[in-house]
C-alpha positions as CSV (number, residue, x, y, z in Angstrom):
1,M,0.0,0.0,0.0
2,R,1.4,3.4,-1.0
3,I,2.0,5.7,2.0
4,I,0.7,9.2,1.5
5,P,2.8,11.8,3.3
6,K,0.8,14.0,5.7
7,R,2.7,17.2,5.0
8,K,2.1,18.7,1.7
9,R,3.7,22.2,2.0
10,C,6.6,23.8,3.8
11,R,5.6,25.5,7.1
12,A,8.0,28.4,6.4
13,C,7.5,29.3,2.8
14,G,4.4,27.4,1.7
15,S,6.2,25.6,-1.1
16,D,5.0,22.1,-2.2
17,L,8.6,21.3,-3.3
18,L,9.2,18.8,-0.4
19,E,11.8,16.1,-0.6
20,F,10.6,13.3,1.7
21,L,13.5,11.8,3.6
22,S,11.6,8.9,5.1
23,P,9.2,6.4,3.6
24,G,6.2,7.6,5.7
25,G,6.9,11.3,5.0
26,E,7.7,11.9,8.6
27,A,10.9,13.8,7.7
28,W,11.3,16.1,4.8
29,E,13.4,19.0,3.4
30,C,12.0,21.9,1.4
31,G,13.5,22.3,-2.1
32,A,12.6,26.1,-2.1
33,C,13.8,27.5,1.2
34,G,15.8,24.6,2.7
35,L,13.8,24.2,5.9
36,A,13.9,20.6,7.2
37,G,11.3,19.2,9.5
38,G,9.1,16.3,10.6
39,R,9.0,14.2,13.7
40,E,11.5,11.7,12.3
41,L,14.0,14.3,11.1
42,V,16.7,13.8,13.9
43,R,16.7,10.0,13.3
44,V,16.8,10.4,9.6
45,R,19.7,12.9,9.8
46,W,21.7,10.4,11.9
47,D,20.9,7.6,9.4
48,Q,22.1,9.9,6.6
49,L,25.3,10.7,8.5
50,R,26.1,7.0,9.1
51,A,25.4,6.2,5.5
52,G,27.8,8.9,4.3
53,G,25.0,11.0,2.7
54,F,26.7,14.2,3.6
55,A,30.2,13.5,2.3
56,G,29.9,16.0,-0.5
57,L,28.8,18.7,1.8
58,R,31.6,18.6,4.3
59,A,34.5,21.1,4.1
60,A,36.9,20.2,1.4
61,V,40.2,19.4,3.1
62,L,43.1,18.6,0.9
63,D,45.6,17.9,3.7
64,S,45.8,14.2,4.5
65,D,46.8,15.0,8.1
66,T,43.9,13.8,10.2
67,V,44.5,16.5,12.9
68,A,44.6,19.2,10.2
69,T,41.4,17.9,8.7
70,E,39.7,17.9,12.2
71,L,40.8,21.4,12.8
72,V,39.4,22.7,9.6
73,R,36.1,21.1,10.1
74,W,36.0,22.4,13.8
75,R,36.6,25.9,12.6
76,T,34.1,25.6,9.7
77,A,31.5,24.3,12.2
78,I,32.2,27.2,14.7
79,N,31.9,29.7,11.9
80,A,28.5,28.3,10.9
81,L,27.3,28.6,14.5
82,R,28.5,32.2,14.5
83,R,26.6,32.9,11.3
84,A,23.5,31.5,12.9
85,Q,24.0,33.7,15.9
86,M,24.6,36.8,13.7
87,L,21.5,36.1,11.7
88,L,19.3,35.8,14.7
89,L,20.8,39.0,16.2
90,M,20.1,40.8,13.1
91,L,16.6,39.5,13.1
92,R,16.1,40.6,16.8
93,W,17.3,44.1,16.0
94,A,14.8,44.2,13.1
95,L,12.0,43.1,15.2
96,D,12.9,45.7,17.9
97,G,12.8,48.4,15.2
98,E,9.6,47.5,13.4
99,R,6.8,45.3,14.6
100,G,3.9,44.1,12.5
101,E,2.6,41.4,10.2
102,E,2.9,42.8,6.8
103,P,3.1,39.6,4.7
104,R,6.2,40.4,2.7
105,V,8.2,41.5,5.7
106,F,7.0,38.6,7.8
107,S,8.0,36.2,5.0
108,V,11.6,37.7,4.9
109,R,11.9,37.3,8.6
110,L,10.9,33.7,8.4
111,S,13.5,33.1,5.7
112,V,16.2,34.5,8.1
113,L,15.1,32.0,10.7
114,V,15.4,29.2,8.2
115,W,18.8,30.4,7.1
116,S,20.0,30.2,10.8
117,S,18.6,26.6,11.0
118,K,20.6,25.7,7.8
119,C,23.7,27.0,9.5
120,L,23.1,24.7,12.4
121,R,22.7,21.8,9.9
122,E,26.1,22.8,8.3
123,A,27.8,22.7,11.7
124,A,26.2,19.4,12.5
125,I,27.4,17.8,9.3
126,E,31.0,19.1,9.8
127,L,31.2,17.7,13.3
128,G,29.5,14.4,12.7
129,G,26.3,15.4,14.6
130,W,27.7,16.1,18.0
131,L,29.2,19.3,19.3
132,Y,31.6,18.4,22.1
133,V,32.2,21.3,24.4
134,S,34.1,19.2,27.0
135,P,35.1,15.5,27.2
136,D,31.9,14.7,29.0
137,E,29.4,17.3,27.5
138,R,28.0,17.2,24.0
139,W,25.0,18.6,22.1
140,D,23.1,17.0,19.3
141,L,23.0,19.7,16.6
142,F,20.5,17.9,14.5
143,E,18.0,18.3,17.5
144,F,18.6,22.1,17.2
145,E,18.0,22.0,13.5
146,A,14.7,20.1,14.0
147,C,13.4,22.6,16.6
148,L,12.5,25.4,14.1
149,D,10.0,23.4,12.0
150,H,8.4,22.1,15.3
151,D,8.0,25.7,16.6
152,L,6.6,26.9,13.3
153,R,3.5,24.8,13.9
154,V,2.0,27.7,15.9
155,L,2.3,30.0,12.8
156,T,0.4,27.5,10.7
157,G,-2.3,26.9,13.3
158,E,-1.3,23.3,14.0
159,A,-0.4,24.1,17.6
160,A,-2.1,26.3,20.1
161,S,-0.6,29.7,20.9
162,V,-0.9,31.9,24.0
163,F,0.4,34.9,22.1
164,A,-1.7,37.8,20.9
165,S,-0.5,37.5,17.3
166,N,2.0,35.8,15.1
167,A,4.3,38.9,15.2
168,T,4.6,38.6,19.0
169,Y,5.1,34.8,18.7
170,L,7.9,35.4,16.2
171,E,9.6,37.7,18.6
172,A,9.5,35.1,21.3
173,L,10.7,32.4,18.9
174,V,13.7,34.5,17.8
175,E,14.7,35.1,21.4
176,R,14.5,31.5,22.3
177,H,16.5,30.3,19.3
178,L,19.1,33.1,19.8
179,A,19.5,32.0,23.4
180,S,20.2,28.4,22.3
181,V,22.6,29.4,19.6
182,Q,24.4,31.8,21.8
183,M,24.9,29.1,24.4
184,L,26.5,26.8,21.8
185,V,28.8,29.6,20.6
186,E,29.9,30.6,24.1
187,R,30.6,27.0,25.1
188,S,32.6,26.2,22.0
189,E,34.3,29.2,20.4
190,H,37.0,29.6,22.9
191,L,38.3,26.0,22.2
192,A,41.2,25.7,19.8
193,R,40.1,22.2,18.9
194,P,37.2,19.8,19.6
195,P,37.6,18.1,23.0
196,R,38.3,14.4,23.0
197,P,35.2,12.5,24.4
198,L,35.8,10.3,27.4
199,G,36.0,6.6,26.6
């Protein structure tokens, strides 16, 4: 029996150009804006990683030295996290300066949120999914990528909201995602190289 995916359109941009990453359609990626989501996204991302599905997206490192390769990927990942942080800071400044729900402006702001999520995906791919900030502390970056689509359910009416409007919800959403990304940056950017995990 053919399984019909539940999701038909991207929550961020409304496009129907969805690439389904799992047989039941519970993980997908938008071919228009790049948002990825679905309740199976994190599991699917780890499966893709183990299968070498991101090999072509990792930083090109010509040096055969394993340590040099690791350092390049670490720096590439930290830079991706910093880009996500800067995008969210810019978005917060824009929201502070002008509130409202004019459709075109609202769409642009959503696209910046999606861009920040793609930066988190890039960092996850470079680091093999885990961001180690100490030998015994690590963060699953694919979980952070998956958060945005889950949070956008409020904007599409698929989840209840206690906010007065979509504009005020977007402000709260930006603050929450910015706090998460800032935490990742602050815990990792001072490290010259990724910590070696225990065991």
